Structure formats: structure tokens, C-alpha cells
C-alpha positions as semicolon CSV with decimal commas, in nm:
position;residue;x (nm);y (nm);z (nm)
1;M;20,271;17,309;10,755
2;R;20,193;17,185;10,420
3;T;20,403;16,859;10,431
4;L;20,314;16,822;10,744
5;I;19,910;16,787;10,635
6;G;20,025;16,577;10,370
7;A;20,167;16,336;10,583
8;F;19,887;16,304;10,781
9;I;19,656;16,275;10,492
10;G;19,855;16,003;10,305
11;V;19,835;15,852;10,676
12;L;19,470;15,861;10,684
13;C;19,453;15,709;10,346
14;L;19,639;15,416;10,447
15;A;19,466;15,376;10,762
16;A;19,083;15,465;10,595
17;P;18,861;15,139;10,548
18;A;18,701;15,064;10,245
19;F;18,398;15,075;10,318
20;A;18,050;15,061;10,084
21;E;17,923;15,428;9,964
22;T;17,631;15,403;10,272
23;P;17,627;15,779;10,414
24;A;17,739;15,848;10,774
25;A;17,685;16,166;10,868
26;I;17,537;16,472;10,662
27;V;17,741;16,822;10,673
28;E;17,518;17,056;10,821
29;D;17,747;17,377;10,781
30;V;18,061;17,524;10,625
31;Q;18,258;17,808;10,737
32;G;18,505;17,935;10,457
33;K;18,771;17,706;10,251
34;V;18,669;17,306;10,275
35;D;18,791;17,098;10,019
36;G;18,594;16,818;9,888
37;V;18,215;16,839;10,034
38;E;17,952;17,142;10,032
39;F;17,625;17,210;10,281
40;M;17,377;16,924;10,297
41;D;17,623;16,644;10,134
42;Y;17,594;16,338;10,242
43;V;17,939;16,205;10,337
44;A;18,049;15,796;10,376
45;P;18,292;15,667;10,589
46;G;18,655;15,674;10,488
47;K;18,585;16,054;10,335
48;I;18,876;16,237;10,360
49;I;18,769;16,653;10,462
50;K;19,030;16,930;10,421
51;L;18,972;17,202;10,599
52;G;19,176;17,555;10,520
53;P;19,269;17,841;10,850
54;K;19,001;17,904;11,034
55;A;18,765;17,702;10,834
56;G;18,488;17,522;10,996
57;I;18,205;17,243;10,926
58;T;17,948;17,087;11,081
59;L;17,895;16,707;11,024
60;S;17,537;16,477;11,132
61;Y;17,596;16,168;11,195
62;L;17,256;15,958;11,128
63;K;17,307;15,638;11,298
64;S;17,546;15,794;11,625
65;C;17,313;16,108;11,658
66;L;17,629;16,287;11,713
67;R;17,669;16,680;11,593
68;E;18,049;16,742;11,549
69;T;18,171;17,158;11,500
70;I;18,474;17,093;11,355
71;T;18,743;17,409;11,286
72;E;19,097;17,383;11,061
73;G;19,301;17,038;10,952
74;V;19,180;16,696;10,839
75;V;18,919;16,509;10,850
76;L;18,845;16,161;10,814
77;V;18,443;16,047;10,820
78;G;18,416;15,781;11,022
79;A;18,091;15,504;11,051
80;E;17,951;15,718;11,368
81;Q;18,228;16,001;11,437
82;S;18,552;16,122;11,296
83;T;18,901;16,094;11,342
84;V;19,046;16,511;11,318
85;Q;19,385;16,552;11,299
86;L;19,554;16,952;11,320
87;G;19,213;17,039;11,436
88;N;18,953;17,105;11,680
89;V;18,669;16,873;11,751
90;Q;18,381;16,954;11,976
91;R;18,126;16,678;11,994
92;V;17,728;16,663;12,156
93;K;17,470;16,438;12,116
94;V;17,184;16,515;11,992
95;P;16,841;16,375;12,047
96;C;16,764;16,177;11,653
97;D;16,607;15,824;11,544
98;A;16,838;15,662;11,306
99;N;16,497;15,485;11,131
100;A;16,362;15,825;11,084
101;A;16,683;15,912;10,836
102;Q;16,616;15,630;10,601
103;L;16,309;15,476;10,392
104;S;16,337;15,125;10,433
105;E;16,273;14,917;10,120
106;R;15,956;14,738;10,330
107;E;15,828;15,074;10,388
108;A;15,916;15,178;10,084
109;N;15,688;14,891;9,882
110;Q;15,412;14,899;10,160
111;S;15,055;15,018;10,046
112;A;14,920;15,373;10,227
113;A;14,579;15,171;10,267
114;T;14,817;14,922;10,462
115;T;15,006;15,176;10,663
116;F;14,738;15,373;10,817
117;R;14,554;15,039;10,899
118;T;14,826;14,917;11,104
119;M;14,872;15,271;11,253
120;R;14,508;15,333;11,353
121;N;14,490;14,976;11,503
122;D;14,805;15,098;11,724
123;V;14,603;15,357;11,844
124;K;14,302;15,182;11,858
125;G;14,468;14,887;12,049
126;G;14,686;15,098;12,339
127;A;14,999;14,967;12,212
128;P;15,297;15,144;12,226
129;S;15,439;15,294;11,896
130;K;15,744;15,146;11,707
131;L;15,718;15,461;11,484
132;P;16,069;15,653;11,383
133;T;16,046;15,960;11,594
134;I;16,154;16,334;11,442
135;Y;16,269;16,599;11,734
136;G;16,146;16,911;11,549
137;T;15,834;17,005;11,426
138;A;15,914;17,121;11,055
139;P;16,075;16,817;10,905
140;L;16,378;16,804;10,627
141;I;16,241;16,563;10,371
142;Q;16,493;16,448;10,144
143;A;16,275;16,409;9,790
144;K;16,297;16,446;9,414
145;G;16,168;16,744;9,261
146;G;15,902;16,797;9,042
147;S;15,684;16,580;9,221
148;T;15,376;16,635;9,563
149;L;15,485;16,499;9,900
150;T;15,164;16,428;10,095
151;I;15,171;16,433;10,465
152;E;14,856;16,294;10,641
153;R;14,747;16,309;11,023
154;T;14,654;15,928;11,114
155;D;14,396;16,064;11,354
156;G;14,285;16,282;11,106
157;K;14,293;16,627;11,307
158;E;14,439;16,848;11,101
159;P;14,438;16,887;10,741
160;T;14,611;16,708;10,467
161;I;14,958;16,865;10,377
162;N;15,022;16,856;9,954
163;V;15,307;17,047;9,825
164;P;15,465;17,037;9,494
165;L;15,798;16,991;9,499
166;K;15,928;17,282;9,266
167;N;16,283;17,354;9,239
168;D;16,286;17,707;9,378
169;I;16,155;17,576;9,713
170;M;16,423;17,277;9,756
171;V;16,739;17,350;9,919
172;G;17,064;17,206;9,749
173;G;16,801;17,082;9,473
174;K;16,664;16,798;9,687
175;F;16,548;16,869;10,004
176;Y;16,204;16,998;10,120
177;D;16,267;17,209;10,454
178;M;15,931;17,289;10,627
179;T;16,087;17,509;10,838
180;K;16,101;17,809;10,548
181;T;15,705;17,761;10,458
182;G;15,584;17,856;10,778
183;K;15,372;17,511;10,796
184;S;15,489;17,263;11,097
185;L;15,363;16,939;11,239
186;T;15,196;16,841;11,607
187;P;15,444;16,728;11,910
188;G;15,309;16,389;11,994
189;G;15,130;16,360;11,616
190;S;15,116;16,059;11,370
191;Y;15,204;16,126;11,010
192;L;15,177;15,927;10,678
193;A;15,401;16,081;10,456
194;T;15,346;15,989;10,044
195;L;15,584;16,070;9,753
196;G;15,523;15,896;9,460
197;A;15,462;15,555;9,570
198;K;15,704;15,536;9,851
199;R;15,505;15,527;10,183
200;F;15,665;15,602;10,519
201;A;15,488;15,616;10,867
202;F;15,657;15,851;11,158
203;Q;15,584;16,018;11,469
204;V;15,680;16,339;11,589
205;D;15,832;16,346;11,948
206;A;15,582;16,470;12,245
207;S;15,857;16,762;12,363
208;A;15,945;16,862;11,971
209;T;15,952;17,245;11,961
210;A;15,884;17,480;11,615
211;S;16,260;17,656;11,753
212;P;16,570;17,555;11,542
213;T;16,687;17,232;11,580
214;P;16,972;16,962;11,460
215;I;16,910;16,878;11,095
216;V;16,952;16,476;11,165
217;G;16,697;16,511;11,460
218;R;16,474;16,607;11,198
219;L;16,526;16,434;10,920
220;L;16,335;16,286;10,670
221;R;16,502;16,029;10,398
222;L;16,202;15,952;10,140
223;E;16,448;15,939;9,826
């Protein structure tokens, strides 16, 4: 069996294309012996993951919104889904918005005043919103510990949330998970997140709930 797995790994290595190290998926869960990745790691296309006997991993793809539950075998991470040899994979499409999982350079450099003004004009003018959307009322925010995160509702109907991102509240040292704090946002609300000089406007889907939802559907990458 080891020889067979080794042969498969060799084939995958030859077949793996040379991608840039742009994250394709996030590791949502790890069970048992899994070589090369840990919980909440990002993985890029071309990454090979070996799962031990009875081991499992859950990958959530940022672009395709596919959530894969994989048991045993060898996994080759792709751009939108994995190739699995000698193991089993179950895929399900989950609600997510690829635009919410990545802070663009334009948004990073846009002033809070400009972002707020644009969003409020959209609301007053009745224009359809094109904001990145999350599908849970408690976002998972990638942010740098030691900074302060501010989340403001654009219509001012909720108190502003200010969170000093101390290391003891960060998941894996780089994520702030609002589900662990008792705080939540309002379905259908539009918000502005501020982290240092970075600004990111987003909205919560009108059907979002407080119940546990897949990570990829509520992920905001501010760092």
C-alpha cells in the first residue's frame, strides 16, 4: 500500500501545474493524521496532502464555493476542487461570495469617508447593492493581532463594534471569529469594516442566520 501511495504521489507531483501561491481553499477541519496542513491553513493549487488511515480533512474552496469532506488517500489541491486518489470525497456547494473572501487593492486604499458616502448614496438612490456578501451573521475575519477592528452599520441603526484583536481571542493567531464572542450582525444589513488604514464594505445576506455556517460563506480576508 505504501508503494502504491508513493506511486500516486509521484504521478500527482508530475501532474501538478506550477501555480502562484494564491490560496485556493481553507482547511476547515482536520481529523486524525494529516501531513502538511493544519486547521485554518490556506492551501494553494498544486499542494499535495496525505491522509493517514481513517483520517479526514474538510476543504472549503474560495472561488468555487465547494466544500469537500475527504477521508484517507492523497489529495491534490486544485484551483476550484481537489483530485483525490485512494480516498473518498464528498462535495457540496455552499452559499459564498468569492468577492467577500479577498480585500482588493482598491478597497484597501479607499478612505472610510469615500466608502461610507458611496454606500449611503446607493441606499438613498435605491440602486441595487453590489457589495460582497457573507452568509452568516457572525463573520470570520482574517486580521492581524494587536490591531483594532471596527465594524459600523452604514445606516447607523446599530452601535459600532470596536474589538481590540488581542492574541488570546484570535483563532490560529490570525482569525477573529465572531461566533465565539456572542456578537452578531443583522441579516440584510450593510457594514464597513475598518482595520488600520484598510476599509472593506460588505453586506450580510438577508437570509443569514446565527446557526453554524461553513467558514467560506462568512470569511472576510482583511489581511
